[in-house]
C-alpha positions in Angstrom: 110.0 108.1 86.3 107.9 110.6 88.2 109.9 113.3 90.0 109.5 113.2 93.8 108.1 116.8 93.5 105.1 115.3 91.7 104.5 112.5 94.3 101.8 112.6 97.1 103.4 113.7 100.3 102.2 113.1 103.9 102.7 115.9 106.3 103.3 114.9 109.9 103.4 116.8 113.2 102.8 116.2 116.9 102.3 118.1 120.1 103.7 116.3 123.1 104.1 116.3 126.9 107.6 117.7 126.6 110.8 117.8 124.6 112.6 114.6 125.7 112.2 112.4 122.6 112.9 109.2 124.7 110.5 109.9 127.6 107.8 112.3 126.5 104.6 111.3 124.8 102.3 112.4 122.0 99.1 114.2 122.9 98.0 115.4 119.4 99.0 114.3 115.9 98.1 115.7 112.5 98.6 113.9 109.2 97.8 115.7 106.0 98.0 113.8 102.7 98.7 116.3 99.9 98.1 115.1 96.4 99.9 116.4 93.3 96.7 118.2 92.2 96.6 120.1 95.5 93.8 118.2 97.1 94.2 117.3 100.8 93.0 114.6 103.2 93.4 115.6 106.8 93.4 113.3 109.9 93.8 114.5 113.5 94.2 112.7 116.8 93.7 113.9 120.4 95.5 111.3 122.5 95.4 110.4 126.2 99.1 109.7 126.9 98.4 108.0 130.2 100.4 110.6 132.2 99.7 114.1 133.3 100.6 116.8 130.8 102.9 119.4 132.4 101.6 122.9 132.7 104.6 124.2 130.7 103.6 122.0 127.7 99.9 122.9 128.1 100.8 126.6 127.9 102.4 126.0 124.5 99.8 123.8 122.8 96.8 124.4 125.0 96.0 120.7 125.5 95.4 119.8 129.2 95.3 116.6 131.2 91.6 117.1 131.7 91.0 117.5 128.0 92.8 114.2 127.0 91.2 112.3 129.9 87.7 113.4 128.8 88.1 113.3 125.0 91.4 111.7 124.1 91.8 108.4 122.3 93.7 105.6 124.2 97.4 105.9 123.2 97.8 102.4 121.8 94.8 102.7 119.4 95.8 106.2 118.1 99.5 105.4 117.7 98.7 102.2 115.8 96.5 104.2 113.3 99.2 106.9 112.9 102.1 104.5 112.4 100.0 102.4 110.0 99.3 105.4 107.8 102.9 106.6 107.8 104.3 103.2 107.1 101.8 102.5 104.3 102.7 105.8 102.6 106.4 105.5 102.9 106.5 101.8 101.9 105.2 103.0 98.5 108.3 105.2 98.1 106.3 108.4 98.9 107.9 110.9 101.3 106.6 111.9 104.7 107.3 115.6 105.5 108.0 116.9 108.9 109.6 120.1 110.3 112.6 119.2 112.5 111.7 115.6 111.6 114.2 113.9 114.0 112.1 115.1 116.9 108.8 113.8 115.8 110.0 110.5 114.3 112.3 109.7 117.3 109.5 110.4 119.8 107.0 108.4 117.8 109.4 105.4 117.7 109.7 105.5 121.5 106.0 106.0 122.0 105.2 103.0 119.8 107.7 100.8 121.6 106.4 101.9 125.0 102.9 100.8 124.0 104.0 97.4 122.8 103.5 98.3 119.1 105.8 97.8 116.1 108.0 100.8 115.4 108.1 102.4 112.0 111.5 100.8 111.5 109.9 97.4 112.2 107.0 98.1 109.8 109.3 99.4 107.0 111.8 96.6 107.4 114.7 99.0 107.7 115.3 102.7 107.8 112.6 105.3 108.4 112.5 106.7 104.9 111.8 108.6 102.7 111.5 111.7 104.9 111.7 115.4 103.8 112.5 118.1 106.4 112.1 121.7 105.2 114.2 122.8 108.2 117.2 120.8 107.0 116.5 121.7 103.3 116.8 125.3 104.4 120.1 124.6 106.2 121.5 122.8 103.2 120.4 125.2 100.5 120.9 128.5 102.4 123.7 127.5 104.8 125.2 130.9 105.6 122.0 132.9 106.1 121.8 134.6 109.4 118.8 134.4 111.8 116.7 131.8 113.4 115.2 128.9 111.5 112.1 128.0 113.5 108.9 127.2 111.7 107.5 130.7 112.1 110.8 132.2 110.9 110.7 130.2 107.7 107.1 131.0 107.0 108.2 134.7 107.0 111.4 134.1 105.0 109.7 132.1 102.2 106.7 134.4 102.1 104.3 131.7 103.2 100.8 133.0 104.1 99.9 131.5 107.5 96.8 132.6 109.3 96.7 129.7 111.7 98.3 129.7 115.2 101.6 127.9 115.6 101.9 125.0 118.0 98.8 123.5 116.7 99.7 120.2 115.0 97.4 120.7 111.9 98.5 124.4 111.5 102.1 123.4 111.7 101.7 120.7 109.1 100.1 123.1 106.7 102.9 125.6 107.2 105.5 122.9 106.7 104.0 121.8 103.4 103.7 125.3 102.2 107.4 126.0 103.0 108.4 122.8 101.1 106.6 124.0 98.0 108.2 127.5 98.3 111.7 125.8 98.7 111.1 123.7 95.5 110.5 127.0 93.7 113.4 128.8 95.4 115.9 126.0 94.9 115.1 124.3 91.6 118.2 122.1 91.8 116.7 120.0 94.5 113.9 119.0 92.2 116.4 117.2 90.0 117.7 115.1 92.9 116.3 111.7 93.8 114.7 111.2 97.2 117.8 109.4 98.5 120.0 112.3 97.3 117.7 114.8 99.1 117.9 112.7 102.2 121.7 112.6 102.0 121.7 116.4 101.6 119.5 116.7 104.7 121.6 114.2 106.7 124.8 116.1 105.9 123.2 119.4 107.0 122.0 117.8 110.2 125.5 116.4 111.0 127.2 119.7 110.2 124.9 121.6 112.5 125.4 119.0 115.3 129.2 119.3 114.9 128.9 123.1 115.3 126.8 122.6 118.5 129.5 120.2 119.8 132.2 122.8 119.0 130.4 125.4 121.1 129.7 123.1 124.0 125.9 122.8 123.4 126.0 119.0 122.5 128.4 116.3 123.7 128.4 114.1 120.6 127.1 113.8 117.0 124.3 111.3 116.0 124.4 110.1 112.4 121.1 108.2 112.5 118.7 110.8 111.3 115.7 110.9 111.3 115.5 108.5 114.3 118.4 109.7 116.4 117.8 107.5 119.5 116.1 104.1 119.1 114.4 102.3 121.9 117.1 100.8 124.2 116.9 97.1 123.2 116.9 98.0 119.4 120.2 100.0 119.6 
């Protein structure tokens, strides 16, 4: 069998109208297919979410309401393309890769449902899997390291060269894929694990961090449904 580290991986990132995964909407998305030989295929969408983009969000990713109204794809068309590519890739047993994956995948599921489209869970006939999250791999493999673990922090920690600006979907996908490659080199034990075992490792790291947040009063409960932490209401 081919190790998962030798499989094609599909990097995934979004920029959105806000941080509420159940209510906010995707305004840009980048998918980058990385082949074992290092070659890449990139796809990018600018999406009209059908609602105004708050100024606070625009200050972060520099996408404005005027821009998406003038140049953005209609949300249903773009979301269908994105979900189809993700589902086709994962259905073959190949991993999708996203930094802080629960945010992007949960928001995508709600955005698909909102637009009357099958969710990834619908398309895959079960769990959204396989998913690799370098943020959680870092938490699992270097649990007690002090300091922040944002994308920009991990690029510095793993010595990833990153000339692109952060909070641009394509630049963030490239950084995420480079961090994953650095982690494979830094923690060779994860290469020997199967994808389900890596996902279990990530899920445990996510639950342990949530439990910590509950213990310090920053969360009220723990979700065990990573990477989709809150499904559309009638699917719960």
